[in-house]
N, C-alpha and C positions, 0 to 999 in steps of 0.2 A: 610517576606514580600518582601525583596530584591530578594531572590531566585525565588519567585513566579512571580515577575515582569520580571525578566530575562528570565524565562521559557516561559512566554507569549510572550515576545518580539521576542525570537528565533522562537517560533511556528508560530507567525503571519508573520515573515519574510519568513520562508519556505513556508507557505501557499500562500504568495504573489508571490513568484518565480514560484511555481507550476501553479498558475492561469495565469501568464503571458505566461508560456510555453504552456499551454493549448490553449490560444488565438493564440500563434505563430503557433501551429500545425493546425490551421484552417484559417490561414491568406494567405496561398499560395496553389495553386492547386496541386503541387507536393507532399505536405504533405497529402493531402486528397486522393491521388490515389496510394500511395506506401504502400505496406503491412506492411513494417517495422514501418512506422510512424503511420499507423492506429492502430497497436497493441500498440505502445507507447502511443497514445492518450487514448486508453482504460485503460491502466495501470495507467496513470497520473490522469485520471478522477476518478478512484476508489481510488487511494491514496489520492487525494485532498478531496474527500467526507469523507474518513475515518479520515483524519486529522481534518476536520471541525467538525465532530461528536464528536471526542475525545477532541477537544479544548472546545466545549460547555459543555461536561461532566466535564472537568477540572475546568472550570469557576464556574459551579454550586457547585462543591465540595469546591472550594476555598472561594466562597462567602457564603458557608453554607446554600444554598438554597435547599429546598425540594419541588419537583414538584409532579404532579399526577402520578399514576402508568402507565397510558396509554401514557403520554408524555415521560416518562422515557423509556418505552418500544420501542417507535418509534425511539428514539435516539440510543438505544442499538442495535436494529435490523439493523439500517443503518450502525453502526460501524461493526457489525458482518458480514453482507453481503458483504461489501466492503473489509473486511479483507481477505475473502476467494478468491476474484477475483484476487488480486495481485499475489499470488504465482502461481495460474493457468495460468495467462497471462505470467508470467516469463517463465514457461515451454514451452508455445507456441512460445514465442520470441526466445528461445534457439534453438528450432527445426527449426525455420525460418533461423537463422544464419547458422545452419548446412547445410541446403539445399542451401543457398546462396553461401557457400564456396565449398561444395562438388559437387554440380550440378548447376553451374552458368548458363548453357544454358537452364536448365529446370526450374529454379527458378521462372521466370515470368509466366510459365504455371501452376506451382503447387500452388504458393501463389498469386492467382488472387484476385481482390477485392471481388469476390463472395465467394471464399474459406476462405478468411480472415474474412469476415463478418459472415460466418457460424461458424468459430472457436470462434469468439467473442461471438456469440449468445450461443454457447455450454458452454462457460465459465460462462456467466451470468445465464444460466439455471441451471447449477450445483450448483452455489451459492444459487440460490433461492430454490432449492430442499433441500439444507442443512438447510436453514431457515425454510422451511415448516415442516421439521422433528422436529426442535426445538419447533415450535409453537404447533404442535400436542402433543409433550411431555409435554409442558406447560399446554395445555388444560386438559390433563390427570391428571396433578398435581392439577389443579383447582377443579377437582371432589372430591378431598380429603381435600383440603385446600381452604378456601375462602379468597382471598387477600383483603386488605384494599384499597379503591380508592386513598387514599393519602399515600405516602411512609413514613415509620417511619425512614428510613435511607437515606443517600445520594444516588443519582442515579448512578448505575454502573451495569456491566454485572452480577455480582454475586447476586445483589439484585433482578434481573429479573429472571435469570435462577438459581433458588435455588434448592437444593436437590442433593443427591448423584448420582442420575441417570444422571444428566447433566455433572458431573465430569467424569463419565465413558465414556459417549458419546464424550466429548471433547477430552479425551485421545486417543480413538480409531480413531476419525475423524482426529485429528491433525497428529497423527503418519502416517496414510494412506496417507494424503494429502502431507505432507512434504517429505515422503520417495519417493512417486511417482514423484513429481516435482524434487527432488534431483537427482533421477536416470535419469530423462530426461535431466537435465542440464549436469550431468557427462557423459552421453552417447553422448551428442552433443559435449562436449569438446573433448572426445576421437576421435569422428568421424572427427572433424575439425583438430585435431593434426595429424591424419593419412593422411588426405587429403593434409595437408601442405607439406608432404614429396614428393608428386607428382610434377613432373617437370612442368606440365601444370597449376598448381594452383598459383594464385596470392599470393605471400608470404606476402606482406604488408597487404592485405585483411584478410588473414588467421591469421596473428599475432594479428591484431586488433580484430578479432572475438574471439580469445582465451582470450584476455584481457576482452572483454565484458562478456564472459561466466563466467569468474572468478568473476567478479563484480556481476553478477546475483546470483552466489552461495553465495557470501558474503551477498547480500541483502536478500536472502532467509533465511540465518542463523539468521540474525537480526530480520526478521519477525517471525521466529520460536521462538526466545528468547522472543519477545514481547508478545506471547501468554501465557507465564508464568510470566508476569509482576507482577500480584497480589501475586502469590506464592513466588516469589523472595522477594518482600517487606515484606510479612508476616513472612518469615523465618528469614530474617536479623533483622527485627524490634524487635524481642524478647529480644535482648540484647542492645537496643539503647534507648536514651532519646527521649522525644516528639519532641524537636527541630530537632534532628538528623533524626528522622523518616520523618518529613516534608521535609527536604532537600533531603533525599533519594528518596522520592516520586517525587519531582520536577526533580531530576536528571534522574530517571527511565522514567518519562514522556517524557522528551526531547530525551534521548538516545535510548530508547526501543520502544516508540510509534511514535514519530514524525520523528526522523532521518531516519529510514528505508524507510519512505514514501516519502522522498525528495531525495533519492539517484538516482532515475530515472532521475530527473532534472539535477543532477550533472553528471551522467554517459553519458547522451545523449546531454544535453544542452552545456556542455563544450567540449566534445570529438568529437561530430559530427559537421563537418565544415559547412554543409548545414544549420543546426539548429542554430549554434552558432552565425553566423552573424545576422540572423533575430532576434534571442532572445535578443542579446545585443542592437540592434536597438530599439526593443519594450520596453526593460527595461529603456533605456535612454529617450525614448519618454514619458513613464509614469512618470518618475522622473521630466522631464521638465514641464509636465502638472501640476503636484502637486505643483512645485515651483511657476509656474505662477499663480495658483489659490490662493496660500498663499499671494503672492505679491498684487494681486488685492483686497484681503480682507483687 
């Protein structure tokens, strides 16, 4: 019980910080017109929606509540579609950093609001195509098996996407996705490192970009690990007691599901001076408003 409450407390705290940062990125015109911040907003929006869907799934499992198949399907689809958007956006953001450092004079012409919007639309379209393929595969499964309107087990991805065909599809898709994005981030890192040797390159900007790309690679690795969350738990749980399994589930939920989705807030919210000042101001303002409301009550 204590571990569950701690997990929920940490998850809600991360969700709150992400929500405030989302508000921050829409509070000033410079954030709405700069490609870097537009991509960051898209990443944060997907991460926050993913966190919200998984927190609801976690609550349903913790409270041992069983819902209808369609309601569960909606939650799982939201979780899956937003899970795909994050790594794709990380790849685009890495390329944007490469252009910003290697071609600073052409950066504004390449990453315009229009091109950034097109890149964002392409990311979302790719994610929805992934979901459509899953839905068509599910409809094919329904021609052979008639599902019950009420779920017999707790709501999770494995309960919706059952069958060996989904496991094979998940393996192929995840491998292709993370290899592609990983190559994009590594290529961007090498490109920035080579550009940093040039005398005309801003050394401080290049060094910061290299650190950001390394953090993107770390974030991608954690997101990749989170896709194997259920496999990890099932493998380790074979030799553990029931109480230890519950604690393992709570630890994996926070470290593998929630933590990778709040790294963007930490990477940019704390390291970017333009965002940091506004973010701290908004966080303090929200805290003062909550204190005032408590006093008035």
